[in-house]
PyMOL Python script that loads the backbone (N, CA, C, O; Angstrom):
from pymol import cmd

cmd.read_pdbstr("""\
ATOM      1  N   MET A   1      -5.612 -65.431 -29.571  1.00  0.00           N
ATOM      2  CA  MET A   1      -4.990 -66.863 -28.955  1.00  0.00           C
ATOM      3  C   MET A   1      -6.763 -66.918 -28.087  1.00  0.00           C
ATOM      4  O   MET A   1      -7.483 -66.180 -27.415  1.00  0.00           O
ATOM      5  N   GLN A   2      -6.767 -68.438 -28.725  1.00  0.00           N
ATOM      6  CA  GLN A   2      -7.544 -69.188 -28.031  1.00  0.00           C
ATOM      7  C   GLN A   2      -7.609 -70.342 -27.505  1.00  0.00           C
ATOM      8  O   GLN A   2      -7.192 -71.109 -28.374  1.00  0.00           O
ATOM      9  N   ILE A   3      -7.951 -71.064 -26.376  1.00  0.00           N
ATOM     10  CA  ILE A   3      -7.490 -72.302 -25.949  1.00  0.00           C
ATOM     11  C   ILE A   3      -8.435 -73.583 -25.345  1.00  0.00           C
ATOM     12  O   ILE A   3      -9.551 -73.419 -24.852  1.00  0.00           O
ATOM     13  N   HIS A   4      -7.916 -74.568 -25.455  1.00  0.00           N
ATOM     14  CA  HIS A   4      -8.879 -75.636 -24.932  1.00  0.00           C
ATOM     15  C   HIS A   4      -8.120 -76.661 -24.831  1.00  0.00           C
ATOM     16  O   HIS A   4      -7.459 -77.208 -25.714  1.00  0.00           O
ATOM     17  N   THR A   5      -8.276 -77.057 -23.154  1.00  0.00           N
ATOM     18  CA  THR A   5      -7.768 -77.991 -22.620  1.00  0.00           C
ATOM     19  C   THR A   5      -8.147 -79.275 -23.199  1.00  0.00           C
ATOM     20  O   THR A   5      -9.151 -79.228 -23.909  1.00  0.00           O
ATOM     21  N   LYS A   6      -7.582 -80.410 -23.066  1.00  0.00           N
ATOM     22  CA  LYS A   6      -7.234 -82.179 -23.735  1.00  0.00           C
ATOM     23  C   LYS A   6      -6.824 -82.832 -23.230  1.00  0.00           C
ATOM     24  O   LYS A   6      -5.856 -82.545 -22.525  1.00  0.00           O
ATOM     25  N   GLU A   7      -7.483 -84.487 -23.317  1.00  0.00           N
ATOM     26  CA  GLU A   7      -6.947 -85.159 -21.874  1.00  0.00           C
ATOM     27  C   GLU A   7      -5.288 -85.505 -21.900  1.00  0.00           C
ATOM     28  O   GLU A   7      -4.510 -85.351 -22.841  1.00  0.00           O
ATOM     29  N   ASN A   8      -5.041 -85.977 -20.663  1.00  0.00           N
ATOM     30  CA  ASN A   8      -3.490 -86.104 -20.909  1.00  0.00           C
ATOM     31  C   ASN A   8      -2.429 -84.843 -21.111  1.00  0.00           C
ATOM     32  O   ASN A   8      -1.582 -84.743 -21.998  1.00  0.00           O
ATOM     33  N   TYR A   9      -2.812 -83.589 -19.671  1.00  0.00           N
ATOM     34  CA  TYR A   9      -2.423 -82.710 -20.071  1.00  0.00           C
ATOM     35  C   TYR A   9      -1.815 -82.239 -21.163  1.00  0.00           C
ATOM     36  O   TYR A   9      -0.604 -82.025 -21.210  1.00  0.00           O
ATOM     37  N   ARG A  10      -2.584 -82.054 -22.072  1.00  0.00           N
ATOM     38  CA  ARG A  10      -2.762 -81.192 -23.782  1.00  0.00           C
ATOM     39  C   ARG A  10      -3.629 -79.970 -23.921  1.00  0.00           C
ATOM     40  O   ARG A  10      -4.844 -79.778 -23.878  1.00  0.00           O
ATOM     41  N   LEU A  11      -2.546 -79.195 -24.108  1.00  0.00           N
ATOM     42  CA  LEU A  11      -3.687 -77.572 -24.574  1.00  0.00           C
ATOM     43  C   LEU A  11      -3.374 -77.453 -25.825  1.00  0.00           C
ATOM     44  O   LEU A  11      -2.229 -77.426 -26.276  1.00  0.00           O
ATOM     45  N   GLU A  12      -4.997 -77.334 -26.797  1.00  0.00           N
ATOM     46  CA  GLU A  12      -5.052 -76.917 -27.922  1.00  0.00           C
ATOM     47  C   GLU A  12      -4.495 -75.804 -27.949  1.00  0.00           C
ATOM     48  O   GLU A  12      -4.162 -75.712 -26.767  1.00  0.00           O
ATOM     49  N   VAL A  13      -4.059 -74.652 -28.554  1.00  0.00           N
ATOM     50  CA  VAL A  13      -3.436 -72.979 -28.860  1.00  0.00           C
ATOM     51  C   VAL A  13      -4.475 -72.677 -30.065  1.00  0.00           C
ATOM     52  O   VAL A  13      -4.542 -73.376 -31.077  1.00  0.00           O
ATOM     53  N   THR A  14      -5.052 -71.853 -29.883  1.00  0.00           N
ATOM     54  CA  THR A  14      -5.060 -71.444 -31.310  1.00  0.00           C
ATOM     55  C   THR A  14      -5.614 -70.228 -31.815  1.00  0.00           C
ATOM     56  O   THR A  14      -6.711 -69.691 -31.655  1.00  0.00           O
ATOM     57  N   LEU A  15      -4.401 -69.868 -32.583  1.00  0.00           N
ATOM     58  CA  LEU A  15      -3.841 -68.443 -32.912  1.00  0.00           C
ATOM     59  C   LEU A  15      -4.394 -67.567 -33.639  1.00  0.00           C
ATOM     60  O   LEU A  15      -5.099 -68.094 -34.500  1.00  0.00           O
ATOM     61  N   ASP A  16      -4.385 -66.350 -33.675  1.00  0.00           N
ATOM     62  CA  ASP A  16      -5.620 -65.276 -34.211  1.00  0.00           C
ATOM     63  C   ASP A  16      -5.208 -65.731 -35.752  1.00  0.00           C
ATOM     64  O   ASP A  16      -6.287 -65.619 -36.336  1.00  0.00           O
ATOM     65  N   ASN A  17      -4.440 -66.089 -36.528  1.00  0.00           N
ATOM     66  CA  ASN A  17      -4.068 -66.418 -37.772  1.00  0.00           C
ATOM     67  C   ASN A  17      -5.267 -67.288 -38.376  1.00  0.00           C
ATOM     68  O   ASN A  17      -5.870 -67.264 -39.449  1.00  0.00           O
ATOM     69  N   GLY A  18      -5.365 -68.224 -36.988  1.00  0.00           N
ATOM     70  CA  GLY A  18      -6.052 -69.752 -37.193  1.00  0.00           C
ATOM     71  C   GLY A  18      -5.211 -70.967 -37.183  1.00  0.00           C
ATOM     72  O   GLY A  18      -5.951 -71.934 -37.364  1.00  0.00           O
ATOM     73  N   SER A  19      -3.679 -71.418 -37.016  1.00  0.00           N
ATOM     74  CA  SER A  19      -3.110 -72.351 -37.002  1.00  0.00           C
ATOM     75  C   SER A  19      -3.450 -72.679 -35.460  1.00  0.00           C
ATOM     76  O   SER A  19      -3.353 -71.894 -34.517  1.00  0.00           O
ATOM     77  N   SER A  20      -3.820 -73.864 -35.429  1.00  0.00           N
ATOM     78  CA  SER A  20      -3.230 -75.028 -33.852  1.00  0.00           C
ATOM     79  C   SER A  20      -1.969 -75.169 -33.630  1.00  0.00           C
ATOM     80  O   SER A  20      -1.142 -75.044 -34.534  1.00  0.00           O
ATOM     81  N   ILE A  21      -1.619 -75.479 -32.267  1.00  0.00           N
ATOM     82  CA  ILE A  21      -0.518 -76.086 -31.752  1.00  0.00           C
ATOM     83  C   ILE A  21      -0.989 -76.826 -30.669  1.00  0.00           C
ATOM     84  O   ILE A  21      -1.333 -76.364 -29.581  1.00  0.00           O
ATOM     85  N   LEU A  22      -0.991 -78.242 -31.084  1.00  0.00           N
ATOM     86  CA  LEU A  22      -1.323 -78.919 -29.520  1.00  0.00           C
ATOM     87  C   LEU A  22       0.177 -79.010 -29.212  1.00  0.00           C
ATOM     88  O   LEU A  22       1.175 -79.218 -29.902  1.00  0.00           O
ATOM     89  N   LEU A  23      -0.123 -78.691 -27.447  1.00  0.00           N
ATOM     90  CA  LEU A  23       1.073 -78.313 -26.915  1.00  0.00           C
ATOM     91  C   LEU A  23       0.939 -79.384 -25.520  1.00  0.00           C
ATOM     92  O   LEU A  23      -0.068 -79.414 -24.813  1.00  0.00           O
ATOM     93  N   ASN A  24       2.191 -80.259 -25.289  1.00  0.00           N
ATOM     94  CA  ASN A  24       1.767 -81.270 -24.296  1.00  0.00           C
ATOM     95  C   ASN A  24       2.981 -80.725 -23.565  1.00  0.00           C
ATOM     96  O   ASN A  24       4.113 -80.429 -23.949  1.00  0.00           O
ATOM     97  N   LEU A  25       2.060 -80.671 -21.770  1.00  0.00           N
ATOM     98  CA  LEU A  25       2.734 -80.152 -20.829  1.00  0.00           C
ATOM     99  C   LEU A  25       2.902 -80.935 -19.743  1.00  0.00           C
ATOM    100  O   LEU A  25       3.587 -80.583 -18.783  1.00  0.00           O
ATOM    101  N   LYS A  26       1.928 -82.718 -19.861  1.00  0.00           N
ATOM    102  CA  LYS A  26       2.490 -83.739 -18.592  1.00  0.00           C
ATOM    103  C   LYS A  26       4.371 -84.121 -18.416  1.00  0.00           C
ATOM    104  O   LYS A  26       4.784 -85.030 -17.696  1.00  0.00           O
ATOM    105  N   PRO A  27       5.294 -83.183 -19.258  1.00  0.00           N
ATOM    106  CA  PRO A  27       6.354 -83.760 -19.159  1.00  0.00           C
ATOM    107  C   PRO A  27       7.066 -82.837 -18.648  1.00  0.00           C
ATOM    108  O   PRO A  27       8.297 -82.847 -18.647  1.00  0.00           O
ATOM    109  N   LYS A  28       6.070 -81.604 -17.979  1.00  0.00           N
ATOM    110  CA  LYS A  28       6.631 -80.574 -17.200  1.00  0.00           C
ATOM    111  C   LYS A  28       5.860 -80.935 -16.125  1.00  0.00           C
ATOM    112  O   LYS A  28       6.813 -80.361 -15.599  1.00  0.00           O
ATOM    113  N   LEU A  29       5.754 -80.986 -16.001  1.00  0.00           N
ATOM    114  CA  LEU A  29       4.340 -81.372 -14.532  1.00  0.00           C
ATOM    115  C   LEU A  29       5.560 -81.661 -12.976  1.00  0.00           C
ATOM    116  O   LEU A  29       5.397 -81.363 -11.793  1.00  0.00           O
ATOM    117  N   ASP A  30       6.882 -82.436 -13.777  1.00  0.00           N
ATOM    118  CA  ASP A  30       7.030 -82.766 -12.227  1.00  0.00           C
ATOM    119  C   ASP A  30       8.441 -81.354 -12.191  1.00  0.00           C
ATOM    120  O   ASP A  30       9.532 -81.414 -11.624  1.00  0.00           O
ATOM    121  N   THR A  31       7.798 -80.099 -13.095  1.00  0.00           N
ATOM    122  CA  THR A  31       9.226 -78.685 -12.174  1.00  0.00           C
ATOM    123  C   THR A  31       8.389 -77.925 -11.322  1.00  0.00           C
ATOM    124  O   THR A  31       7.185 -77.691 -11.430  1.00  0.00           O
ATOM    125  N   LEU A  32       8.845 -77.730 -10.839  1.00  0.00           N
ATOM    126  CA  LEU A  32       8.319 -76.770 -10.246  1.00  0.00           C
ATOM    127  C   LEU A  32       7.377 -75.401 -10.375  1.00  0.00           C
ATOM    128  O   LEU A  32       6.821 -74.869  -9.414  1.00  0.00           O
ATOM    129  N   ARG A  33       7.319 -75.018 -11.517  1.00  0.00           N
ATOM    130  CA  ARG A  33       6.949 -73.815 -12.519  1.00  0.00           C
ATOM    131  C   ARG A  33       5.607 -74.678 -12.332  1.00  0.00           C
ATOM    132  O   ARG A  33       4.725 -74.204 -11.617  1.00  0.00           O
ATOM    133  N   PHE A  34       5.410 -75.983 -12.975  1.00  0.00           N
ATOM    134  CA  PHE A  34       4.331 -76.243 -13.667  1.00  0.00           C
ATOM    135  C   PHE A  34       3.619 -77.186 -12.860  1.00  0.00           C
ATOM    136  O   PHE A  34       2.438 -77.361 -13.160  1.00  0.00           O
ATOM    137  N   GLY A  35       4.258 -78.055 -11.563  1.00  0.00           N
ATOM    138  CA  GLY A  35       3.742 -78.606 -10.528  1.00  0.00           C
ATOM    139  C   GLY A  35       2.114 -78.567 -10.463  1.00  0.00           C
ATOM    140  O   GLY A  35       1.396 -79.541 -10.692  1.00  0.00           O
ATOM    141  N   LEU A  36       1.828 -77.739 -10.237  1.00  0.00           N
ATOM    142  CA  LEU A  36       0.134 -77.176  -9.570  1.00  0.00           C
ATOM    143  C   LEU A  36      -0.351 -77.748 -10.323  1.00  0.00           C
ATOM    144  O   LEU A  36      -1.202 -78.533  -9.904  1.00  0.00           O
ATOM    145  N   LEU A  37      -0.053 -77.692 -12.185  1.00  0.00           N
ATOM    146  CA  LEU A  37      -1.063 -78.504 -13.054  1.00  0.00           C
ATOM    147  C   LEU A  37      -1.868 -79.634 -13.100  1.00  0.00           C
ATOM    148  O   LEU A  37      -2.996 -79.886 -13.522  1.00  0.00           O
ATOM    149  N   ARG A  38      -0.434 -80.615 -12.217  1.00  0.00           N
ATOM    150  CA  ARG A  38      -0.590 -81.944 -11.556  1.00  0.00           C
ATOM    151  C   ARG A  38      -2.060 -82.527 -11.390  1.00  0.00           C
ATOM    152  O   ARG A  38      -2.525 -83.629 -11.681  1.00  0.00           O
ATOM    153  N   ASP A  39      -2.660 -81.323 -10.783  1.00  0.00           N
ATOM    154  CA  ASP A  39      -4.314 -81.546 -10.783  1.00  0.00           C
ATOM    155  C   ASP A  39      -5.120 -81.252 -11.663  1.00  0.00           C
ATOM    156  O   ASP A  39      -5.379 -80.067 -11.875  1.00  0.00           O
ATOM    157  N   GLU A  40      -5.838 -82.492 -12.545  1.00  0.00           N
ATOM    158  CA  GLU A  40      -6.460 -82.379 -13.562  1.00  0.00           C
ATOM    159  C   GLU A  40      -7.509 -81.394 -13.668  1.00  0.00           C
ATOM    160  O   GLU A  40      -7.912 -80.908 -14.724  1.00  0.00           O
ATOM    161  N   ALA A  41      -8.074 -81.037 -12.088  1.00  0.00           N
ATOM    162  CA  ALA A  41      -9.340 -80.146 -12.311  1.00  0.00           C
ATOM    163  C   ALA A  41      -8.702 -78.206 -12.366  1.00  0.00           C
ATOM    164  O   ALA A  41      -9.178 -77.136 -12.746  1.00  0.00           O
ATOM    165  N   PHE A  42      -7.688 -78.576 -11.877  1.00  0.00           N
ATOM    166  CA  PHE A  42      -6.831 -77.131 -12.379  1.00  0.00           C
ATOM    167  C   PHE A  42      -6.380 -77.055 -13.225  1.00  0.00           C
ATOM    168  O   PHE A  42      -6.299 -75.951 -13.764  1.00  0.00           O
ATOM    169  N   PHE A  43      -5.848 -78.169 -13.798  1.00  0.00           N
ATOM    170  CA  PHE A  43      -5.476 -77.539 -15.090  1.00  0.00           C
ATOM    171  C   PHE A  43      -6.664 -77.453 -16.233  1.00  0.00           C
ATOM    172  O   PHE A  43      -6.448 -77.056 -17.378  1.00  0.00           O
ATOM    173  N   ARG A  44      -7.747 -77.817 -15.827  1.00  0.00           N
ATOM    174  CA  ARG A  44      -9.034 -77.630 -17.102  1.00  0.00           C
ATOM    175  C   ARG A  44      -9.006 -76.167 -16.962  1.00  0.00           C
ATOM    176  O   ARG A  44      -9.190 -75.617 -18.048  1.00  0.00           O
ATOM    177  N   CYS A  45      -8.776 -75.068 -15.625  1.00  0.00           N
ATOM    178  CA  CYS A  45      -9.450 -74.192 -15.897  1.00  0.00           C
ATOM    179  C   CYS A  45      -8.623 -73.341 -16.416  1.00  0.00           C
ATOM    180  O   CYS A  45      -8.663 -72.136 -16.168  1.00  0.00           O
ATOM    181  N   ALA A  46      -7.684 -73.966 -17.287  1.00  0.00           N
ATOM    182  CA  ALA A  46      -6.737 -72.732 -18.210  1.00  0.00           C
ATOM    183  C   ALA A  46      -7.272 -71.328 -19.223  1.00  0.00           C
ATOM    184  O   ALA A  46      -7.814 -71.630 -20.286  1.00  0.00           O
ATOM    185  N   LYS A  47      -7.184 -70.476 -19.034  1.00  0.00           N
ATOM    186  CA  LYS A  47      -7.724 -69.188 -19.109  1.00  0.00           C
ATOM    187  C   LYS A  47      -6.937 -68.572 -19.690  1.00  0.00           C
ATOM    188  O   LYS A  47      -5.784 -68.614 -19.260  1.00  0.00           O
ATOM    189  N   THR A  48      -7.320 -67.496 -21.272  1.00  0.00           N
ATOM    190  CA  THR A  48      -6.234 -66.600 -21.452  1.00  0.00           C
ATOM    191  C   THR A  48      -6.843 -65.264 -21.985  1.00  0.00           C
ATOM    192  O   THR A  48      -7.926 -65.328 -22.566  1.00  0.00           O
ATOM    193  N   ASP A  49      -6.334 -64.275 -21.855  1.00  0.00           N
ATOM    194  CA  ASP A  49      -6.483 -62.786 -21.722  1.00  0.00           C
ATOM    195  C   ASP A  49      -5.843 -62.947 -23.659  1.00  0.00           C
ATOM    196  O   ASP A  49      -5.183 -61.913 -23.763  1.00  0.00           O
ATOM    197  N   GLY A  50      -5.787 -63.400 -24.522  1.00  0.00           N
ATOM    198  CA  GLY A  50      -5.033 -63.283 -25.784  1.00  0.00           C
ATOM    199  C   GLY A  50      -3.900 -63.329 -25.987  1.00  0.00           C
ATOM    200  O   GLY A  50      -3.312 -63.517 -27.052  1.00  0.00           O
ATOM    201  N   HIS A  51      -3.367 -63.096 -24.593  1.00  0.00           N
ATOM    202  CA  HIS A  51      -2.059 -63.227 -25.062  1.00  0.00           C
ATOM    203  C   HIS A  51      -1.251 -64.262 -23.788  1.00  0.00           C
ATOM    204  O   HIS A  51      -0.044 -64.396 -23.990  1.00  0.00           O
ATOM    205  N   VAL A  52      -1.502 -64.588 -23.219  1.00  0.00           N
ATOM    206  CA  VAL A  52      -1.075 -65.196 -22.062  1.00  0.00           C
ATOM    207  C   VAL A  52      -2.048 -66.134 -21.871  1.00  0.00           C
ATOM    208  O   VAL A  52      -3.248 -65.921 -22.043  1.00  0.00           O
ATOM    209  N   ILE A  53      -1.300 -67.737 -21.328  1.00  0.00           N
ATOM    210  CA  ILE A  53      -2.220 -68.504 -20.744  1.00  0.00           C
ATOM    211  C   ILE A  53      -2.483 -68.606 -19.346  1.00  0.00           C
ATOM    212  O   ILE A  53      -1.320 -68.722 -18.959  1.00  0.00           O
ATOM    213  N   HIS A  54      -3.066 -68.639 -18.474  1.00  0.00           N
ATOM    214  CA  HIS A  54      -2.734 -68.256 -17.017  1.00  0.00           C
ATOM    215  C   HIS A  54      -3.956 -69.135 -16.403  1.00  0.00           C
ATOM    216  O   HIS A  54      -5.048 -69.304 -16.946  1.00  0.00           O
ATOM    217  N   TRP A  55      -3.507 -69.690 -15.074  1.00  0.00           N
ATOM    218  CA  TRP A  55      -4.236 -71.047 -14.594  1.00  0.00           C
ATOM    219  C   TRP A  55      -4.122 -70.036 -13.325  1.00  0.00           C
ATOM    220  O   TRP A  55      -3.027 -69.831 -12.800  1.00  0.00           O
ATOM    221  N   ASP A  56      -5.661 -69.236 -12.729  1.00  0.00           N
ATOM    222  CA  ASP A  56      -5.696 -68.657 -11.749  1.00  0.00           C
ATOM    223  C   ASP A  56      -4.951 -67.655 -10.994  1.00  0.00           C
ATOM    224  O   ASP A  56      -5.114 -67.281  -9.833  1.00  0.00           O
ATOM    225  N   GLY A  57      -4.153 -67.313 -11.821  1.00  0.00           N
ATOM    226  CA  GLY A  57      -3.294 -66.690 -11.526  1.00  0.00           C
ATOM    227  C   GLY A  57      -1.379 -66.540 -11.109  1.00  0.00           C
ATOM    228  O   GLY A  57      -0.422 -65.794 -10.905  1.00  0.00           O
ATOM    229  N   LYS A  58      -2.087 -68.455 -11.251  1.00  0.00           N
ATOM    230  CA  LYS A  58      -0.605 -69.218  -9.650  1.00  0.00           C
ATOM    231  C   LYS A  58       0.476 -69.326 -11.113  1.00  0.00           C
ATOM    232  O   LYS A  58       1.536 -68.733 -10.910  1.00  0.00           O
ATOM    233  N   VAL A  59       0.350 -70.132 -12.859  1.00  0.00           N
ATOM    234  CA  VAL A  59       0.929 -70.352 -12.916  1.00  0.00           C
ATOM    235  C   VAL A  59       0.637 -69.593 -14.813  1.00  0.00           C
ATOM    236  O   VAL A  59      -0.451 -69.611 -15.390  1.00  0.00           O
ATOM    237  N   GLU A  60       1.714 -69.117 -15.286  1.00  0.00           N
ATOM    238  CA  GLU A  60       1.531 -68.583 -16.661  1.00  0.00           C
ATOM    239  C   GLU A  60       2.702 -68.836 -17.423  1.00  0.00           C
ATOM    240  O   GLU A  60       3.852 -68.975 -17.008  1.00  0.00           O
ATOM    241  N   LEU A  61       2.107 -68.897 -19.048  1.00  0.00           N
ATOM    242  CA  LEU A  61       2.961 -69.437 -19.420  1.00  0.00           C
ATOM    243  C   LEU A  61       2.595 -68.026 -21.020  1.00  0.00           C
ATOM    244  O   LEU A  61       1.368 -67.927 -21.050  1.00  0.00           O
ATOM    245  N   SER A  62       3.004 -67.405 -21.764  1.00  0.00           N
ATOM    246  CA  SER A  62       2.993 -66.580 -22.425  1.00  0.00           C
ATOM    247  C   SER A  62       3.663 -67.227 -23.495  1.00  0.00           C
ATOM    248  O   SER A  62       4.612 -68.007 -23.571  1.00  0.00           O
ATOM    249  N   ILE A  63       2.125 -66.130 -25.111  1.00  0.00           N
ATOM    250  CA  ILE A  63       2.693 -66.958 -26.424  1.00  0.00           C
ATOM    251  C   ILE A  63       4.142 -67.211 -26.782  1.00  0.00           C
ATOM    252  O   ILE A  63       4.319 -67.998 -27.712  1.00  0.00           O
ATOM    253  N   SER A  64       5.128 -66.720 -26.250  1.00  0.00           N
ATOM    254  CA  SER A  64       6.345 -67.031 -26.690  1.00  0.00           C
ATOM    255  C   SER A  64       7.198 -67.722 -25.826  1.00  0.00           C
ATOM    256  O   SER A  64       8.416 -67.819 -25.978  1.00  0.00           O
ATOM    257  N   GLU A  65       6.400 -68.304 -24.722  1.00  0.00           N
ATOM    258  CA  GLU A  65       6.705 -69.466 -24.103  1.00  0.00           C
ATOM    259  C   GLU A  65       6.582 -70.794 -24.661  1.00  0.00           C
ATOM    260  O   GLU A  65       7.024 -71.866 -24.249  1.00  0.00           O
ATOM    261  N   ILE A  66       5.851 -70.492 -25.743  1.00  0.00           N
ATOM    262  CA  ILE A  66       4.624 -71.491 -25.886  1.00  0.00           C
ATOM    263  C   ILE A  66       5.345 -72.072 -26.970  1.00  0.00           C
ATOM    264  O   ILE A  66       5.219 -73.245 -27.321  1.00  0.00           O
ATOM    265  N   PHE A  67       6.251 -71.068 -27.598  1.00  0.00           N
ATOM    266  CA  PHE A  67       6.990 -71.113 -29.115  1.00  0.00           C
ATOM    267  C   PHE A  67       8.341 -71.648 -28.688  1.00  0.00           C
ATOM    268  O   PHE A  67       8.914 -72.165 -29.648  1.00  0.00           O
ATOM    269  N   GLU A  68       8.769 -71.677 -27.996  1.00  0.00           N
ATOM    270  CA  GLU A  68       9.651 -71.883 -26.692  1.00  0.00           C
ATOM    271  C   GLU A  68       9.844 -73.588 -26.769  1.00  0.00           C
ATOM    272  O   GLU A  68      10.697 -74.445 -27.003  1.00  0.00           O
ATOM    273  N   LEU A  69       8.458 -73.432 -26.408  1.00  0.00           N
ATOM    274  CA  LEU A  69       8.290 -75.144 -25.673  1.00  0.00           C
ATOM    275  C   LEU A  69       8.061 -76.012 -26.606  1.00  0.00           C
ATOM    276  O   LEU A  69       8.175 -77.198 -26.298  1.00  0.00           O
ATOM    277  N   ILE A  70       7.678 -75.651 -27.995  1.00  0.00           N
ATOM    278  CA  ILE A  70       7.237 -76.220 -29.227  1.00  0.00           C
ATOM    279  C   ILE A  70       8.671 -76.483 -30.133  1.00  0.00           C
ATOM    280  O   ILE A  70       8.871 -77.313 -31.020  1.00  0.00           O
ATOM    281  N   LYS A  71       9.446 -75.607 -29.646  1.00  0.00           N
ATOM    282  CA  LYS A  71      10.825 -75.666 -30.671  1.00  0.00           C
ATOM    283  C   LYS A  71      11.502 -77.066 -29.808  1.00  0.00           C
ATOM    284  O   LYS A  71      12.137 -77.673 -30.670  1.00  0.00           O
ATOM    285  N   LYS A  72      11.571 -77.491 -29.052  1.00  0.00           N
ATOM    286  CA  LYS A  72      12.388 -78.302 -28.266  1.00  0.00           C
ATOM    287  C   LYS A  72      11.623 -80.191 -28.379  1.00  0.00           C
ATOM    288  O   LYS A  72      12.163 -81.113 -27.769  1.00  0.00           O
TER     289      LYS A  72
END
""", "prot")
cmd.dss("prot")
cmd.show_as("cartoon", "prot")
cmd.util.cbc("prot")
cmd.orient("prot")
């Protein structure tokens, strides 16, 4: 998995099979879990280990959670 941060709190997630997902996290910014991501500079610091997207160990998002978010 690879990630690229986009404008308006969106993440482009490219899976190992070449498929891409555009994930909009803006609706989640008012939640306790994702509230730290409101800081755009912090949001842009997203990294991945290939299985989990993380922001400095403070916010994490697994691939299974990404699939759950796009189902909704």
